[in-house]
PALOGU-349224 format. One record per residue (C-alpha): x, y, z; residue number from 1. Coordinates in Angstrom, 2 decimals, padded with zeros to 5 digits. Layout:
N
PT      px      py      pz nuro
PT       X       Y       Z  NUM
...
***
This chain:
149
PT      px      py      pz nuro
PT  054.29  008.75 -068.14    1
PT  052.84  010.04 -064.86    2
PT  054.44  012.70 -062.64    3
PT  055.77  010.24 -060.07    4
PT  057.52  008.21 -062.75    5
PT  059.02  011.37 -064.20    6
PT  060.31  012.47 -060.79    7
PT  061.74  008.99 -060.14    8
PT  063.60  009.07 -063.43    9
PT  064.93  012.57 -062.80   10
PT  066.10  011.68 -059.31   11
PT  067.59  008.38 -060.40   12
PT  070.40  007.17 -058.15   13
PT  072.85  007.56 -061.02   14
PT  072.09  011.27 -061.34   15
PT  072.38  011.64 -057.56   16
PT  075.82  010.02 -057.69   17
PT  076.73  012.25 -060.64   18
PT  075.61  015.29 -058.64   19
PT  077.69  014.24 -055.62   20
PT  080.76  013.75 -057.81   21
PT  079.98  017.03 -059.54   22
PT  079.70  018.81 -056.20   23
PT  083.17  017.62 -055.28   24
PT  084.31  018.65 -058.75   25
PT  082.88  022.13 -058.24   26
PT  084.90  022.40 -055.03   27
PT  088.07  021.33 -056.90   28
PT  087.27  023.63 -059.83   29
PT  086.58  026.66 -057.64   30
PT  089.65  026.02 -055.46   31
PT  091.91  025.83 -058.51   32
PT  090.10  028.83 -060.07   33
PT  090.71  030.89 -056.91   34
PT  094.43  030.05 -056.76   35
PT  095.08  030.59 -060.47   36
PT  092.99  033.78 -060.48   37
PT  095.24  035.12 -057.71   38
PT  098.42  034.03 -059.53   39
PT  097.45  035.96 -062.68   40
PT  096.61  039.12 -060.72   41
PT  098.29  041.39 -063.29   42
PT  096.34  040.03 -066.29   43
PT  093.31  041.88 -067.62   44
PT  089.96  040.73 -066.23   45
PT  088.53  038.57 -069.00   46
PT  091.89  036.90 -069.69   47
PT  092.56  036.28 -066.01   48
PT  089.16  034.68 -065.37   49
PT  089.33  032.53 -068.50   50
PT  092.80  031.17 -067.73   51
PT  091.68  030.30 -064.21   52
PT  088.46  028.69 -065.48   53
PT  090.22  026.50 -068.05   54
PT  092.86  025.26 -065.60   55
PT  090.16  024.60 -062.98   56
PT  088.20  022.68 -065.62   57
PT  091.15  020.47 -066.63   58
PT  091.94  019.49 -063.04   59
PT  088.35  018.96 -061.89   60
PT  087.41  017.09 -065.05   61
PT  090.10  014.49 -064.36   62
PT  089.06  013.98 -060.74   63
PT  085.39  013.81 -061.81   64
PT  086.20  011.22 -064.48   65
PT  087.95  009.00 -061.95   66
PT  085.00  009.18 -059.54   67
PT  082.33  008.74 -062.22   68
PT  084.19  005.86 -063.86   69
PT  084.68  004.07 -060.54   70
PT  081.38  004.89 -058.83   71
PT  078.61  006.56 -060.86   72
PT  078.84  004.33 -063.94   73
PT  080.89  001.46 -062.51   74
PT  078.28 -001.06 -063.66   75
PT  078.71  000.16 -067.23   76
PT  082.47  000.06 -067.40   77
PT  083.12 -001.35 -070.83   78
PT  085.81 -003.98 -070.89   79
PT  086.36 -003.46 -074.63   80
PT  087.04  000.26 -074.09   81
PT  090.33  001.21 -072.48   82
PT  090.68  003.59 -069.57   83
PT  092.42  006.11 -071.83   84
PT  089.66  005.99 -074.46   85
PT  086.95  006.50 -071.83   86
PT  088.98  009.42 -070.45   87
PT  089.26  011.02 -073.90   88
PT  085.52  010.54 -074.50   89
PT  084.80  012.09 -071.09   90
PT  086.97  015.13 -071.83   91
PT  085.32  015.50 -075.25   92
PT  081.87  015.64 -073.61   93
PT  083.20  017.96 -070.92   94
PT  084.45  020.38 -073.57   95
PT  080.82  021.06 -074.44   96
PT  080.11  021.81 -070.79   97
PT  083.24  024.00 -070.67   98
PT  081.97  025.95 -073.67   99
PT  078.70  026.62 -071.84  100
PT  080.66  027.50 -068.69  101
PT  082.92  030.00 -070.49  102
PT  080.02  031.62 -072.35  103
PT  078.18  032.09 -069.06  104
PT  081.33  033.31 -067.26  105
PT  082.11  035.90 -069.94  106
PT  078.51  037.06 -070.22  107
PT  078.28  037.62 -066.46  108
PT  081.65  039.41 -066.34  109
PT  080.92  041.57 -069.40  110
PT  077.53  042.63 -068.06  111
PT  079.02  043.02 -064.57  112
PT  076.24  040.92 -063.04  113
PT  078.45  039.34 -060.39  114
PT  082.04  038.61 -059.39  115
PT  084.19  036.30 -061.55  116
PT  084.08  033.65 -058.80  117
PT  080.26  033.54 -058.85  118
PT  080.17  033.84 -062.64  119
PT  082.36  030.73 -062.89  120
PT  080.08  028.87 -060.48  121
PT  076.98  029.80 -062.51  122
PT  078.79  028.66 -065.66  123
PT  079.55  025.27 -064.13  124
PT  075.89  024.85 -063.17  125
PT  074.77  025.81 -066.68  126
PT  076.82  022.99 -068.25  127
PT  075.74  020.22 -065.87  128
PT  072.69  018.89 -067.73  129
PT  074.38  018.36 -071.07  130
PT  077.36  016.81 -069.31  131
PT  075.21  014.18 -067.57  132
PT  073.09  013.31 -070.61  133
PT  076.02  012.92 -073.02  134
PT  078.10  010.90 -070.55  135
PT  075.12  008.68 -069.72  136
PT  074.27  007.87 -073.33  137
PT  077.71  008.00 -074.97  138
PT  080.80  007.83 -072.74  139
PT  079.33  005.24 -070.37  140
PT  076.61  003.77 -072.61  141
PT  075.39  000.24 -072.03  142
PT  076.67 -002.45 -074.41  143
PT  075.85 -006.03 -075.35  144
PT  072.10 -005.54 -075.53  145
PT  071.73 -004.43 -071.90  146
PT  068.90 -002.07 -071.16  147
PT  069.77  001.58 -070.56  148
PT  069.45  002.58 -066.90  149
***
């Protein structure tokens, strides 16, 4: 595979759509994180940031699923798989990304590298690659002998 082919595959329109949806999801996640972080102002730092991160994840994951199901992987929507099952599969994949996010968040907070807000943002970025790959090849995989795109 030559370099141009590799770049084309990396910048595939599906990943661009995923990134756009993810960007909106980051906005939702960070907005919810900021509000919840303020609400739990009396909690200790690691607990406060983790509660805010998990609630931000749950909300943004749902909005991201809706957008990815209806736009990013619309052509792969499996008629034999219900909306609820796809949603559960999506959340299962996202739990892996959340694990990466929380590990990054807690590492950055513990080592005092940056603020909790930025630590959460770095954590989201760290989980993006695994999230795309697993959703592409499992949650929204092609069926009926169609070629993977």
